[in-house]
C-alpha positions, 0 to 999 in steps of 0.5 A: 543301068542303075537305080538312082533312088527310091521313095516308099510310102506305106510300104511294109514297115515303112511310113515314108522314106526316100533314099539315094543309092550308089551305082556300085554296092549298097549295103543295108545294115541293121538288126533283124526285123527292121526293114532290110528285106522289105527295102530289097522287096520294094526294089524288086517290086518296081521291076515287075509289079510283083513281090517274090514273097507274096501275091497279096497286095494287102500284105505289102501295106503298112498296118496303119495305112490304106495303101502303099506307094513306090517311086524309083528313078532309073538311069539308063545311059543319059536318060532318067526314067521314073517308075511309080507303083501303088496299091490299095487294100481294096485291090486297086492298082496304079502304075506309071512310067514317066508320069504316064499311066500304064494300061497293063502291068506288062508295059513295065517289062524291060525297064528295070531288071533285077535278080533277087537271091534270098535264103527262101530260094532253097524252096525252088528245089524243095517246094512245089511246082507252083513256086517254080512256075512262078519263078519262071514267069517272073523272070521271063516276064521281066524281059518280055512284054509279049510273054506277060501279055500272053500269060495274063490272057491265058490265066484269064481264060483259064479262070473262066473255063474252070468256073464253067467246069464247076457250074451245074449247067455247062454251055458246051459251045462256050467251053469249046471256045475257051478251050480254043483260046487256051490252045492258041496261047499254050504254044507260045507260053511253053515254047518261051519257057522251054527256050528260056530254061534251056539257056538258063540250064547251059549257063547254070551248068557252067557256074555249078561246075566251078562251085562243085569243083567239076565233080557235079553236072547240073541240068534243068529239065522242063516237065511239061503237060503239053510239050513244045512244038505241037500244032494247034490241032494237036494241043486241042487233042490233048485237052480233049483227052482229059475231058472226062476227068475234067468233068469229075475234078471240075478243073482244067487238067492240062496246060502251062498251069500244070508245068514244072521243071526239075534240078538234075545233078549227075542224072538224079533229081535233086529234090529227091536225092540231093543234100541241102548243100547241093540244093543251095549250090544249085540255086546259087548257080541258077541265080548267077546264071540269071545275071548273065542271061539277062545281060545277054537278052537285054545288053544290060546287067540287071540289079543284083539283090542279096538278102542276108545270103552270105551267112548261108554260104560257105567260103567257096560260094561266098568267093564266087558271089563276091566276084559279082560285087563290082562296078559292072552290077549295081548291087543291094545287100542286106546283112546283120554285119559289115561285108568283108570285101575289097570292093567299095561299099556304101553302107546304110543303117536301117532301124524300125523302117528308117534309113540313115545314109552313109553311116 
């Protein structure tokens, strides 16, 4: 699987561009602020319909425009697929696969998988629980339509339930109905998250041992508010236990929207006790593990997107990352300087939202 080309219109600082890619390593060169990261973000957006940098559609639209439009041509074996995605300032979205409109964004899952590694990923360790939940949901959602459907429904019923809790007059019957809906969806969500995180933890541990010279052991620990494996009735009891507190705080206090996971090094929480070097190594290990996990789940390597990460890494970490710069993984790299690698690289120059091929 590889991305043949991408067309951009009204995306970030791009007016209108189209660029064709090599199935190997594509290197985007240019000064800071010219659009290198924006191009990588556009490729990621085509894979899942979401940005890793913002949840606000209006932030993705060129300042002089009213909408953005992206089109990617994807080669899967001998078959070419087209993904089209657009968004307007008023919140409207339009998404198509091979010219057929999508009824739900989840339908795009699995067609184009990506792993995006950028300096901001350090906040996976340092940031709050919402950033780690978002990471899990985006990565699982890439390979599972069912998960995205379930999570989307959960969020819808959660919004309705929270709105009801905030209202002055509460319909107790409706509140119970919404609680039942959440209970139905909670089990599948936490089970899938737990399964994914266990697999990711095993693979990340192996990568981390290599990076740390076998002196550190990395584990990813799922911190749930409602643990996996409970029956529907047991989940309802967990919701019932917080009913009085919900009335005080006007919000649903348990469920997948309260979950988190921790990076554990040699038994210690990395967020509280780890150095920045340890945190960076842990994140890199997780990203490399993602590549192998997606390959195992889909039987195809994902696209690898690297946003100015080589300047952030020491020589050992660079060497491990460079191992992936081969023909087996189509790779897109942004950098201010040429890349020192024996692998064949196709360079592009980006300046003020304009892309020049093969400089």
